N, C-alpha and C positions, 0 to 999 in steps of 0.2 A: 359315352363320357368316360368309359374305362380305358380309352386309348390315349389318354393324356393326363399329365400333371400340370396344373395351371398355377402360376404365381398370381395371386389375386391382388395383393397390395405390396408396396415396398418398391425399392429401386430396381432398375435393370440388373439381372444377375451378373456377377463378375466371373468371367471365365478364365481359368488358370491353365497355362500350358502344363503338360504332364510329360514325364520321362520314365514312367514305370514300364518295365518290360512287358508285364502281363497286359497292361492297359493298351499299350501300343499294338498288341496282337489283335485287338478289337477292330483295328483299322484296316485289316487285310481285305483286299478286293481290287477290282479293276479300276476304281476311281479313287483319287486322292481326296481325303478329307482332313480337316483339323480335328483331332481328338482332344477335348478339353474337359476340365472338371469344374463344377460349381458347387457351392454350399448353400443350402436353402433351409431356413428355420421352418419347422413344421410342428403341428400338434400331434400328428399320428404318423410318424416316420416309418414304423414297421409295417403299417397297413399299406402305405404307398409302395414300399419295397415288394410286398406280396402282390400288389397289383401289377408291378413290372414282371414278376416271375410268372404270373398267370398269362400275361400277354406273350411272353417269350415261349412258354410251354405250348401255346396255341400257334406258335410261329407267326405271331402278329407283331406289329410295331407299336411302340408307345412313345409319345412325344412330350417334351417339355414345352409348354406354351408360356410365352412371356412377352412383355413389351420392350422394344429396343429404346435407345436414347431419344429417338424422335417420337416415341409413343405409338409406333406401329407394331401390330401383332406379328410375332415370329414364332416358328416352332423348330425344334431340333430333335432328332431321334435320340432316345436314351439308350445307351449301349450297356451300362452297368449302373447299379444303385446300391447304396448302403446307408443304413440308419445308425446314427451315433448319438448316444446320450451324453450331454454336456451339463455343466452347472447352470447354463442359461436355458436348458430345455433340449428338445430333440432337434438334431440337425440331419438333413438328408444330403448325402454326398451323391452327386449325379455325374457320370461320365457321359458326355454327349458328343455328337458328331456335327460339326459345322462345315459349311461349304469351304473348300480350300481357297485361301486368298494368297495369290502370289504377291510377294513384296520384294522390293529391291533390297539387297543387303546393305547395311550401313557401313561405310568405309571409314568414317571418322573425319572425312574432309567435307567442307562446305561445297555445295554444288556450284557456287559462284567463285570458287577458288581459281587463282590465276596459274596454279601449278599444274597445268594440263600438259600431257605428253602429246607431241605433234608427230 
């Protein structure tokens, strides 16, 4: 059970795109992934960060387990973790790696537009 951090209750985590130079370095490798950050409220944030550090020291993976919008279980490898004390309690900041999703860039034009080049 030490190889995961599980979100027991609450909504699906919100993943935020990141543009930090040091965090983008976590994504180096032969395969492209989306590196994102999520914030999770917790009772024992520092203990969870220490669990991550133990796994990484042993060269093991540690995963964030959560339920997606459909209620299906998913997991994402945790690449970095930090605990922050706030007025509302402890918050765990997790940088996780998600499968790379290719999306078409938005051009601002409707796909049904009649201004097509021939």
